[in-house]
All heavy atoms as TSV, in Angstrom:
chain	resi	resn	atom	element	x	y	z
A	1	MET	N	N	63.816	-53.362	19.137
A	1	MET	CA	C	64.587	-53.325	17.847
A	1	MET	C	C	63.860	-52.584	16.777
A	1	MET	O	O	64.321	-51.832	16.009
A	1	MET	CB	C	64.917	-54.736	17.394
A	1	MET	CG	C	65.701	-54.859	16.253
A	1	MET	SD	S	67.408	-54.234	16.626
A	1	MET	CE	C	68.191	-54.489	15.006
A	2	GLY	N	N	62.476	-52.775	16.718
A	2	GLY	CA	C	61.633	-52.137	15.762
A	2	GLY	C	C	61.622	-50.613	16.001
A	2	GLY	O	O	61.618	-49.805	15.038
A	3	ARG	N	N	61.642	-50.177	17.264
A	3	ARG	CA	C	61.622	-48.756	17.571
A	3	ARG	C	C	62.961	-48.062	17.156
A	3	ARG	O	O	62.984	-46.966	16.679
A	3	ARG	CB	C	61.457	-48.586	19.017
A	3	ARG	CG	C	60.059	-48.835	19.506
A	3	ARG	CD	C	59.900	-48.540	20.984
A	3	ARG	NE	N	58.615	-48.936	21.429
A	3	ARG	CZ	C	58.212	-48.988	22.676
A	3	ARG	NH1	N	59.078	-48.606	23.642
A	3	ARG	NH2	N	56.995	-49.276	23.040
A	4	LEU	N	N	64.014	-48.807	17.319
A	4	LEU	CA	C	65.344	-48.360	16.899
A	4	LEU	C	C	65.404	-48.065	15.361
A	4	LEU	O	O	65.908	-47.052	14.912
A	4	LEU	CB	C	66.480	-49.316	17.300
A	4	LEU	CG	C	67.852	-48.896	17.009
A	4	LEU	CD1	C	68.231	-47.688	17.799
A	4	LEU	CD2	C	68.812	-50.033	17.383
A	5	ILE	N	N	64.835	-48.975	14.629
A	5	ILE	CA	C	64.792	-48.857	13.241
A	5	ILE	C	C	63.864	-47.619	12.757
A	5	ILE	O	O	64.202	-46.894	11.892
A	5	ILE	CB	C	64.236	-50.151	12.504
A	5	ILE	CG1	C	65.334	-51.259	12.713
A	5	ILE	CG2	C	63.995	-49.897	11.033
A	5	ILE	CD1	C	64.927	-52.620	12.189
A	6	LEU	N	N	62.754	-47.520	13.466
A	6	LEU	CA	C	61.853	-46.342	13.163
A	6	LEU	C	C	62.545	-45.047	13.496
A	6	LEU	O	O	62.425	-44.079	12.737
A	6	LEU	CB	C	60.572	-46.500	13.941
A	6	LEU	CG	C	59.630	-47.563	13.443
A	6	LEU	CD1	C	58.401	-47.662	14.326
A	6	LEU	CD2	C	59.212	-47.288	12.024
A	7	VAL	N	N	63.292	-45.003	14.678
A	7	VAL	CA	C	64.002	-43.744	14.972
A	7	VAL	C	C	65.075	-43.417	13.969
A	7	VAL	O	O	65.254	-42.377	13.474
A	7	VAL	CB	C	64.632	-43.943	16.408
A	7	VAL	CG1	C	65.569	-42.737	16.668
A	7	VAL	CG2	C	63.477	-43.900	17.380
A	8	PHE	N	N	65.770	-44.516	13.493
A	8	PHE	CA	C	66.764	-44.296	12.535
A	8	PHE	C	C	66.148	-43.809	11.224
A	8	PHE	O	O	66.747	-42.894	10.594
A	8	PHE	CB	C	67.543	-45.621	12.279
A	8	PHE	CG	C	68.530	-45.565	11.195
A	8	PHE	CD1	C	69.787	-44.864	11.326
A	8	PHE	CD2	C	68.380	-46.193	9.928
A	8	PHE	CE1	C	70.705	-44.765	10.370
A	8	PHE	CE2	C	69.260	-46.091	8.924
A	8	PHE	CZ	C	70.507	-45.394	9.161
A	9	LEU	N	N	65.091	-44.360	10.752
A	9	LEU	CA	C	64.394	-43.910	9.558
A	9	LEU	C	C	63.832	-42.431	9.661
A	9	LEU	O	O	63.959	-41.659	8.764
A	9	LEU	CB	C	63.211	-44.821	9.199
A	9	LEU	CG	C	63.584	-46.243	8.699
A	9	LEU	CD1	C	62.362	-47.051	8.495
A	9	LEU	CD2	C	64.324	-46.099	7.446
A	10	ALA	N	N	63.410	-42.107	10.862
A	10	ALA	CA	C	63.012	-40.680	11.082
A	10	ALA	C	C	64.143	-39.725	11.024
A	10	ALA	O	O	64.117	-38.644	10.417
A	10	ALA	CB	C	62.292	-40.598	12.430
A	11	ILE	N	N	65.321	-40.166	11.559
A	11	ILE	CA	C	66.447	-39.284	11.484
A	11	ILE	C	C	66.896	-39.108	10.040
A	11	ILE	O	O	67.291	-38.039	9.583
A	11	ILE	CB	C	67.606	-39.811	12.397
A	11	ILE	CG1	C	67.222	-39.692	13.875
A	11	ILE	CG2	C	68.951	-39.123	12.141
A	11	ILE	CD1	C	68.137	-40.338	14.806
A	12	VAL	N	N	66.969	-40.200	9.271
A	12	VAL	CA	C	67.367	-40.225	7.929
A	12	VAL	C	C	66.365	-39.326	7.036
A	12	VAL	O	O	66.768	-38.529	6.246
A	12	VAL	CB	C	67.428	-41.638	7.279
A	12	VAL	CG1	C	67.514	-41.545	5.767
A	12	VAL	CG2	C	68.614	-42.325	7.877
A	13	ALA	N	N	65.115	-39.402	7.408
A	13	ALA	CA	C	64.123	-38.559	6.725
A	13	ALA	C	C	64.298	-37.049	7.008
A	13	ALA	O	O	64.232	-36.212	6.089
A	13	ALA	CB	C	62.746	-38.962	7.073
A	14	VAL	N	N	64.583	-36.714	8.227
A	14	VAL	CA	C	64.841	-35.337	8.577
A	14	VAL	C	C	66.106	-34.882	7.889
A	14	VAL	O	O	66.133	-33.680	7.334
A	14	VAL	CB	C	64.972	-35.213	10.129
A	14	VAL	CG1	C	65.467	-33.801	10.450
A	14	VAL	CG2	C	63.612	-35.448	10.776
A	15	ILE	N	N	67.222	-35.623	7.893
A	15	ILE	CA	C	68.434	-35.183	7.140
A	15	ILE	C	C	68.081	-35.031	5.641
A	15	ILE	O	O	68.691	-34.093	5.088
A	15	ILE	CB	C	69.502	-36.241	7.461
A	15	ILE	CG1	C	69.904	-36.152	8.892
A	15	ILE	CG2	C	70.697	-35.997	6.605
A	15	ILE	CD1	C	70.946	-37.277	9.309
A	16	THR	N	N	67.395	-35.907	5.065
A	16	THR	CA	C	67.019	-35.826	3.695
A	16	THR	C	C	66.290	-34.498	3.420
A	16	THR	O	O	66.532	-33.843	2.400
A	16	THR	CB	C	66.185	-37.014	3.176
A	16	THR	OG1	O	66.922	-38.206	3.466
A	16	THR	CG2	C	65.933	-36.995	1.673
A	17	ILE	N	N	65.308	-34.211	4.187
A	17	ILE	CA	C	64.483	-32.980	3.994
A	17	ILE	C	C	65.432	-31.745	4.118
A	17	ILE	O	O	65.255	-30.811	3.397
A	17	ILE	CB	C	63.390	-32.902	5.067
A	17	ILE	CG1	C	62.335	-34.042	4.667
A	17	ILE	CG2	C	62.760	-31.518	5.187
A	17	ILE	CD1	C	61.241	-34.237	5.735
A	18	VAL	N	N	66.308	-31.738	5.114
A	18	VAL	CA	C	67.189	-30.507	5.358
A	18	VAL	C	C	68.109	-30.435	4.127
A	18	VAL	O	O	68.320	-29.295	3.610
A	18	VAL	CB	C	67.997	-30.746	6.601
A	18	VAL	CG1	C	69.100	-29.714	6.706
A	18	VAL	CG2	C	67.059	-30.598	7.791
A	19	VAL	N	N	68.687	-31.485	3.615
A	19	VAL	CA	C	69.557	-31.431	2.402
A	19	VAL	C	C	68.755	-30.919	1.206
A	19	VAL	O	O	69.289	-30.100	0.495
A	19	VAL	CB	C	70.194	-32.815	2.173
A	19	VAL	CG1	C	70.954	-32.830	0.851
A	19	VAL	CG2	C	71.252	-33.112	3.292
A	20	ALA	N	N	67.546	-31.488	1.030
A	20	ALA	CA	C	66.746	-31.071	-0.157
A	20	ALA	C	C	66.481	-29.541	-0.024
A	20	ALA	O	O	66.444	-28.799	-1.008
A	20	ALA	CB	C	65.451	-31.843	-0.256
A	21	PHE	N	N	66.069	-29.093	1.186
A	21	PHE	CA	C	65.798	-27.762	1.428
A	21	PHE	C	C	66.940	-26.826	1.091
A	21	PHE	O	O	66.840	-25.725	0.475
A	21	PHE	CB	C	65.326	-27.386	2.869
A	21	PHE	CG	C	64.919	-25.952	3.096
A	21	PHE	CD1	C	63.693	-25.492	2.628
A	21	PHE	CD2	C	65.724	-25.228	3.898
A	21	PHE	CE1	C	63.382	-24.185	2.860
A	21	PHE	CE2	C	65.423	-23.904	4.118
A	21	PHE	CZ	C	64.234	-23.341	3.551
A	22	ALA	N	N	68.160	-27.252	1.439
A	22	ALA	CA	C	69.340	-26.510	1.194
A	22	ALA	C	C	69.669	-26.397	-0.301
A	22	ALA	O	O	70.038	-25.352	-0.756
A	22	ALA	CB	C	70.558	-27.125	1.945
A	23	ARG	N	N	69.430	-27.472	-0.995
A	23	ARG	CA	C	69.637	-27.500	-2.500
A	23	ARG	C	C	68.601	-26.534	-3.186
A	23	ARG	O	O	69.007	-25.801	-4.080
A	23	ARG	CB	C	69.483	-28.863	-2.974
A	23	ARG	CG	C	70.676	-29.684	-2.728
A	23	ARG	CD	C	70.540	-31.110	-3.415
A	23	ARG	NE	N	71.664	-31.968	-3.072
A	23	ARG	CZ	C	71.809	-33.187	-3.503
A	23	ARG	NH1	N	70.859	-33.672	-4.201
A	23	ARG	NH2	N	72.843	-33.938	-3.147
A	24	VAL	N	N	67.402	-26.603	-2.808
A	24	VAL	CA	C	66.357	-25.688	-3.366
A	24	VAL	C	C	66.674	-24.276	-3.034
A	24	VAL	O	O	66.612	-23.368	-3.929
A	24	VAL	CB	C	64.952	-26.093	-2.865
A	24	VAL	CG1	C	63.942	-25.030	-3.187
A	24	VAL	CG2	C	64.533	-27.477	-3.329
A	25	THR	N	N	67.136	-23.922	-1.826
A	25	THR	CA	C	67.446	-22.589	-1.459
A	25	THR	C	C	68.654	-22.114	-2.296
A	25	THR	O	O	68.637	-21.010	-2.819
A	25	THR	CB	C	67.814	-22.504	0.036
A	25	THR	OG1	O	66.759	-22.981	0.748
A	25	THR	CG2	C	68.014	-21.085	0.444
A	26	ALA	N	N	69.670	-22.916	-2.479
A	26	ALA	CA	C	70.845	-22.551	-3.269
A	26	ALA	C	C	70.434	-22.362	-4.741
A	26	ALA	O	O	70.890	-21.406	-5.344
A	26	ALA	CB	C	71.876	-23.597	-3.128
A	27	ALA	N	N	69.594	-23.205	-5.264
A	27	ALA	CA	C	69.182	-23.029	-6.652
A	27	ALA	C	C	68.309	-21.802	-6.815
A	27	ALA	O	O	68.428	-21.073	-7.837
A	27	ALA	CB	C	68.340	-24.294	-7.083
A	28	ALA	N	N	67.501	-21.472	-5.858
A	28	ALA	CA	C	66.695	-20.312	-5.963
A	28	ALA	C	C	67.547	-18.984	-5.888
A	28	ALA	O	O	67.251	-18.020	-6.606
A	28	ALA	CB	C	65.666	-20.193	-4.855
A	29	THR	N	N	68.519	-18.942	-5.044
A	29	THR	CA	C	69.361	-17.772	-4.983
A	29	THR	C	C	70.181	-17.645	-6.266
A	29	THR	O	O	70.478	-16.550	-6.692
A	29	THR	CB	C	70.286	-17.738	-3.795
A	29	THR	OG1	O	71.060	-18.949	-3.819
A	29	THR	CG2	C	69.491	-17.690	-2.462
A	30	GLN	N	N	70.621	-18.762	-6.804
A	30	GLN	CA	C	71.390	-18.706	-8.084
A	30	GLN	C	C	70.534	-18.285	-9.253
A	30	GLN	O	O	70.961	-17.515	-10.131
A	30	GLN	CB	C	72.029	-20.050	-8.386
A	30	GLN	CG	C	72.955	-20.105	-9.545
A	30	GLN	CD	C	73.584	-21.385	-9.759
A	30	GLN	OE1	O	73.117	-22.464	-9.146
A	30	GLN	NE2	N	74.524	-21.536	-10.616
A	31	ALA	N	N	69.250	-18.709	-9.232
A	31	ALA	CA	C	68.385	-18.357	-10.369
A	31	ALA	C	C	67.936	-16.819	-10.219
A	31	ALA	O	O	67.505	-16.266	-11.201
A	31	ALA	CB	C	67.194	-19.300	-10.366
A	32	ALA	N	N	68.073	-16.373	-9.050
A	32	ALA	CA	C	67.522	-14.911	-8.875
A	32	ALA	C	C	68.593	-13.827	-9.383
A	32	ALA	O	O	68.199	-12.770	-9.543
A	32	ALA	CB	C	67.246	-14.645	-7.394
A	33	GLU	N	N	69.744	-14.300	-9.660
A	33	GLU	CA	C	70.820	-13.388	-10.166
A	33	GLU	C	C	70.525	-13.021	-11.544
A	33	GLU	O	O	69.920	-13.806	-12.379
A	33	GLU	CB	C	72.182	-14.048	-10.098
A	33	GLU	CG	C	72.579	-14.397	-8.684
A	33	GLU	CD	C	73.953	-15.113	-8.673
A	33	GLU	OE1	O	74.508	-15.357	-9.728
A	33	GLU	OE2	O	74.380	-15.472	-7.548
A	34	GLU	N	N	70.768	-11.845	-11.935
A	34	GLU	CA	C	70.478	-11.277	-13.269
A	34	GLU	C	C	71.460	-11.871	-14.270
A	34	GLU	O	O	72.640	-11.945	-14.049
A	34	GLU	CB	C	70.608	-9.800	-13.291
A	34	GLU	CG	C	70.130	-9.138	-14.600
A	34	GLU	CD	C	70.071	-7.677	-14.506
A	34	GLU	OE1	O	70.007	-7.165	-13.432
A	34	GLU	OE2	O	70.206	-7.067	-15.578
A	35	ALA	N	N	70.977	-12.308	-15.394
A	35	ALA	CA	C	71.814	-12.873	-16.421
A	35	ALA	C	C	72.586	-11.819	-17.193
A	35	ALA	O	O	72.121	-10.659	-17.287
A	35	ALA	CB	C	70.918	-13.625	-17.443
A	36	ASP	N	N	73.791	-12.067	-17.544
A	36	ASP	CA	C	74.602	-11.146	-18.252
A	36	ASP	C	C	74.400	-11.223	-19.824
A	36	ASP	O	O	74.746	-12.203	-20.405
A	36	ASP	CB	C	76.081	-11.443	-17.938
A	36	ASP	CG	C	76.947	-10.267	-17.923
A	36	ASP	OD1	O	76.422	-9.172	-17.861
A	36	ASP	OD2	O	78.229	-10.415	-17.934
A	37	MET	N	N	73.696	-10.217	-20.283
A	37	MET	CA	C	73.374	-10.199	-21.743
A	37	MET	C	C	73.802	-8.852	-22.340
A	37	MET	O	O	73.874	-7.871	-21.699
A	37	MET	CB	C	71.861	-10.370	-21.887
A	37	MET	CG	C	71.335	-11.663	-21.436
A	37	MET	SD	S	69.544	-11.962	-21.903
A	37	MET	CE	C	68.766	-10.504	-21.450
A	38	PRO	N	N	74.091	-8.852	-23.623
A	38	PRO	CA	C	74.438	-7.626	-24.319
A	38	PRO	C	C	73.266	-6.649	-24.386
A	38	PRO	O	O	72.102	-7.079	-24.237
A	38	PRO	CB	C	74.737	-8.093	-25.787
A	38	PRO	CG	C	74.889	-9.588	-25.659
A	38	PRO	CD	C	74.192	-10.042	-24.499
A	39	SER	N	N	73.572	-5.361	-24.539
A	39	SER	CA	C	72.515	-4.368	-24.488
A	39	SER	C	C	71.600	-4.468	-25.629
A	39	SER	O	O	70.466	-4.105	-25.560
A	39	SER	CB	C	73.144	-2.954	-24.412
A	39	SER	OG	O	73.990	-2.749	-25.479
A	40	THR	N	N	72.073	-4.977	-26.761
A	40	THR	CA	C	71.274	-5.092	-27.981
A	40	THR	C	C	70.089	-6.152	-27.738
A	40	THR	O	O	69.051	-5.909	-28.174
A	40	THR	CB	C	72.005	-5.472	-29.208
A	40	THR	OG1	O	72.795	-6.551	-28.991
A	40	THR	CG2	C	73.000	-4.340	-29.593
A	41	VAL	N	N	70.477	-7.221	-27.023
A	41	VAL	CA	C	69.472	-8.172	-26.718
A	41	VAL	C	C	68.489	-7.645	-25.771
A	41	VAL	O	O	67.242	-7.888	-25.886
A	41	VAL	CB	C	70.202	-9.493	-26.182
A	41	VAL	CG1	C	69.175	-10.485	-25.677
A	41	VAL	CG2	C	71.121	-10.070	-27.176
A	42	LYS	N	N	68.922	-6.899	-24.771
A	42	LYS	CA	C	67.949	-6.309	-23.773
A	42	LYS	C	C	67.018	-5.339	-24.510
A	42	LYS	O	O	65.808	-5.414	-24.312
A	42	LYS	CB	C	68.716	-5.626	-22.667
A	42	LYS	CG	C	69.373	-6.534	-21.702
A	42	LYS	CD	C	70.138	-5.694	-20.690
A	42	LYS	CE	C	70.923	-6.594	-19.718
A	42	LYS	NZ	N	71.602	-5.801	-18.753
A	43	THR	N	N	67.567	-4.558	-25.423
A	43	THR	CA	C	66.737	-3.585	-26.099
A	43	THR	C	C	65.758	-4.238	-27.027
A	43	THR	O	O	64.576	-3.875	-27.084
A	43	THR	CB	C	67.673	-2.618	-26.930
A	43	THR	OG1	O	68.549	-2.013	-26.163
A	43	THR	CG2	C	66.768	-1.609	-27.668
A	44	LEU	N	N	66.175	-5.286	-27.716
A	44	LEU	CA	C	65.274	-6.015	-28.608
A	44	LEU	C	C	64.185	-6.738	-27.823
A	44	LEU	O	O	63.010	-6.727	-28.265
A	44	LEU	CB	C	66.125	-7.065	-29.393
A	44	LEU	CG	C	65.292	-7.924	-30.452
A	44	LEU	CD1	C	64.667	-7.018	-31.495
A	44	LEU	CD2	C	66.192	-8.991	-30.973
A	45	SER	N	N	64.480	-7.258	-26.645
A	45	SER	CA	C	63.449	-7.905	-25.932
A	45	SER	C	C	62.471	-6.935	-25.337
A	45	SER	O	O	61.253	-7.180	-25.270
A	45	SER	CB	C	64.080	-8.703	-24.687
A	45	SER	OG	O	64.763	-7.809	-23.873
A	46	TYR	N	N	62.878	-5.747	-24.977
A	46	TYR	CA	C	61.869	-4.691	-24.512
A	46	TYR	C	C	61.024	-4.241	-25.630
A	46	TYR	O	O	59.802	-4.051	-25.502
A	46	TYR	CB	C	62.710	-3.484	-23.894
A	46	TYR	CG	C	63.275	-3.774	-22.571
A	46	TYR	CD1	C	64.569	-3.372	-22.303
A	46	TYR	CD2	C	62.582	-4.377	-21.522
A	46	TYR	CE1	C	65.154	-3.584	-21.091
A	46	TYR	CE2	C	63.065	-4.572	-20.326
A	46	TYR	CZ	C	64.388	-4.185	-20.166
A	46	TYR	OH	O	64.976	-4.418	-18.878
A	47	VAL	N	N	61.551	-4.144	-26.852
A	47	VAL	CA	C	60.783	-3.710	-27.998
A	47	VAL	C	C	59.743	-4.785	-28.272
A	47	VAL	O	O	58.551	-4.551	-28.552
A	47	VAL	CB	C	61.680	-3.415	-29.234
A	47	VAL	CG1	C	60.829	-3.284	-30.465
A	47	VAL	CG2	C	62.460	-2.147	-28.946
A	48	LEU	N	N	60.131	-6.101	-28.214
A	48	LEU	CA	C	59.158	-7.173	-28.539
A	48	LEU	C	C	58.078	-7.211	-27.439
A	48	LEU	O	O	57.030	-7.586	-27.716
A	48	LEU	CB	C	59.988	-8.489	-28.698
A	48	LEU	CG	C	60.855	-8.624	-29.910
A	48	LEU	CD1	C	61.609	-9.884	-29.906
A	48	LEU	CD2	C	60.026	-8.548	-31.193
A	49	LEU	N	N	58.504	-6.965	-26.253
A	49	LEU	CA	C	57.553	-6.957	-25.116
A	49	LEU	C	C	56.474	-5.823	-25.347
A	49	LEU	O	O	55.227	-6.118	-25.175
A	49	LEU	CB	C	58.159	-6.792	-23.819
A	49	LEU	CG	C	57.333	-6.666	-22.585
A	49	LEU	CD1	C	56.562	-8.050	-22.401
A	49	LEU	CD2	C	58.092	-6.385	-21.369
A	50	ILE	N	N	56.881	-4.659	-25.699
A	50	ILE	CA	C	55.937	-3.633	-25.970
A	50	ILE	C	C	55.016	-3.930	-27.190
A	50	ILE	O	O	53.770	-3.730	-27.107
A	50	ILE	CB	C	56.686	-2.267	-26.234
A	50	ILE	CG1	C	57.336	-1.801	-24.928
A	50	ILE	CG2	C	55.762	-1.199	-26.806
A	50	ILE	CD1	C	58.334	-0.678	-25.042
A	51	VAL	N	N	55.541	-4.498	-28.293
A	51	VAL	CA	C	54.769	-4.968	-29.432
A	51	VAL	C	C	53.746	-6.006	-28.931
A	51	VAL	O	O	52.547	-5.919	-29.359
A	51	VAL	CB	C	55.701	-5.484	-30.462
A	51	VAL	CG1	C	54.815	-6.169	-31.613
A	51	VAL	CG2	C	56.468	-4.368	-31.136
A	52	LEU	N	N	54.142	-6.965	-28.109
A	52	LEU	CA	C	53.268	-8.015	-27.674
A	52	LEU	C	C	52.134	-7.389	-26.759
A	52	LEU	O	O	50.895	-7.774	-26.996
A	52	LEU	CB	C	54.036	-9.022	-26.812
A	52	LEU	CG	C	53.169	-10.132	-26.225
A	52	LEU	CD1	C	52.624	-10.987	-27.232
A	52	LEU	CD2	C	54.067	-10.940	-25.226
A	53	MET	N	N	52.517	-6.507	-25.848
A	53	MET	CA	C	51.458	-5.838	-25.025
A	53	MET	C	C	50.488	-5.069	-25.868
A	53	MET	O	O	49.309	-5.030	-25.643
A	53	MET	CB	C	52.123	-4.980	-23.985
A	53	MET	CG	C	52.819	-5.756	-22.888
A	53	MET	SD	S	53.431	-4.725	-21.457
A	53	MET	CE	C	54.335	-3.529	-22.211
A	54	PHE	N	N	51.021	-4.287	-26.843
A	54	PHE	CA	C	50.124	-3.560	-27.737
A	54	PHE	C	C	49.162	-4.421	-28.509
A	54	PHE	O	O	48.028	-4.109	-28.690
A	54	PHE	CB	C	51.005	-2.675	-28.729
A	54	PHE	CG	C	50.179	-1.847	-29.639
A	54	PHE	CD1	C	49.494	-0.782	-29.261
A	54	PHE	CD2	C	50.087	-2.283	-31.017
A	54	PHE	CE1	C	48.747	-0.002	-30.167
A	54	PHE	CE2	C	49.313	-1.559	-31.909
A	54	PHE	CZ	C	48.640	-0.408	-31.444
A	55	GLY	N	N	49.699	-5.526	-28.997
A	55	GLY	CA	C	48.906	-6.464	-29.779
A	55	GLY	C	C	47.836	-7.100	-28.927
A	55	GLY	O	O	46.723	-7.315	-29.456
A	56	VAL	N	N	48.031	-7.446	-27.678
A	56	VAL	CA	C	47.130	-8.027	-26.837
A	56	VAL	C	C	46.037	-6.996	-26.404
A	56	VAL	O	O	44.853	-7.331	-26.434
A	56	VAL	CB	C	47.744	-8.644	-25.562
A	56	VAL	CG1	C	46.731	-9.033	-24.486
A	56	VAL	CG2	C	48.593	-9.830	-25.890
A	57	ILE	N	N	46.392	-5.762	-26.149
A	57	ILE	CA	C	45.432	-4.757	-25.763
A	57	ILE	C	C	44.554	-4.435	-26.935
A	57	ILE	O	O	43.348	-4.254	-26.733
A	57	ILE	CB	C	46.263	-3.468	-25.315
A	57	ILE	CG1	C	46.893	-3.769	-23.989
A	57	ILE	CG2	C	45.295	-2.344	-25.156
A	57	ILE	CD1	C	47.744	-2.717	-23.475
A	58	THR	N	N	45.026	-4.306	-28.092
A	58	THR	CA	C	44.204	-3.871	-29.240
A	58	THR	C	C	43.402	-5.102	-29.840
A	58	THR	O	O	42.600	-4.853	-30.613
A	58	THR	CB	C	45.088	-3.273	-30.382
A	58	THR	OG1	O	46.016	-4.249	-30.768
A	58	THR	CG2	C	45.747	-2.080	-29.913
A	59	GLY	N	N	43.720	-6.315	-29.462
A	59	GLY	CA	C	43.062	-7.457	-30.007
A	59	GLY	C	C	43.717	-7.991	-31.186
A	59	GLY	O	O	43.259	-8.942	-31.868
A	60	TRP	N	N	44.800	-7.357	-31.613
A	60	TRP	CA	C	45.550	-7.776	-32.774
A	60	TRP	C	C	46.154	-9.216	-32.597
A	60	TRP	O	O	46.257	-10.004	-33.524
A	60	TRP	CB	C	46.697	-6.840	-33.061
A	60	TRP	CG	C	47.586	-7.203	-34.201
A	60	TRP	CD1	C	47.244	-7.436	-35.469
A	60	TRP	CD2	C	48.994	-7.201	-34.122
A	60	TRP	NE1	N	48.308	-7.749	-36.225
A	60	TRP	CE2	C	49.419	-7.572	-35.437
A	60	TRP	CE3	C	49.893	-6.973	-33.132
A	60	TRP	CZ2	C	50.816	-7.735	-35.768
A	60	TRP	CZ3	C	51.286	-7.143	-33.492
A	60	TRP	CH2	C	51.625	-7.494	-34.730
A	61	LEU	N	N	46.529	-9.564	-31.325
A	61	LEU	CA	C	47.088	-10.878	-31.103
A	61	LEU	C	C	46.159	-11.769	-30.297
A	61	LEU	O	O	46.520	-12.515	-29.376
A	61	LEU	CB	C	48.435	-10.793	-30.347
A	61	LEU	CG	C	49.641	-10.184	-31.120
A	61	LEU	CD1	C	50.781	-10.032	-30.299
A	61	LEU	CD2	C	49.937	-11.161	-32.252
A	62	GLY	N	N	44.837	-11.718	-30.591
A	62	GLY	CA	C	43.875	-12.617	-29.974
A	62	GLY	C	C	43.308	-12.124	-28.648
A	62	GLY	O	O	43.094	-12.977	-27.756
A	63	GLY	N	N	43.055	-10.896	-28.477
A	63	GLY	CA	C	42.385	-10.425	-27.230
A	63	GLY	C	C	40.908	-10.539	-27.364
A	63	GLY	O	O	40.218	-10.986	-26.517
A	64	LEU	N	N	40.372	-9.951	-28.420
A	64	LEU	CA	C	38.894	-9.921	-28.550
A	64	LEU	C	C	38.466	-11.072	-29.358
A	64	LEU	O	O	37.380	-11.381	-29.600
A	64	LEU	CB	C	38.492	-8.582	-29.162
A	64	LEU	CG	C	38.924	-7.369	-28.506
A	64	LEU	CD1	C	38.658	-6.093	-29.343
A	64	LEU	CD2	C	38.203	-7.221	-27.116
């Protein structure tokens, strides 16, 4: 009887792992899709990124 319970618990654990893996895989593929944003937001974010990189390189934002 004890072995039957252990086998049942092992099967439940395997099913749980498979379901969790499927959920993580689905979430990862959904997160990998590009977000739909207006072009002005994209342009502004690129400009801010360049300003940030320039500031880090020159020490203006705490490099040196």
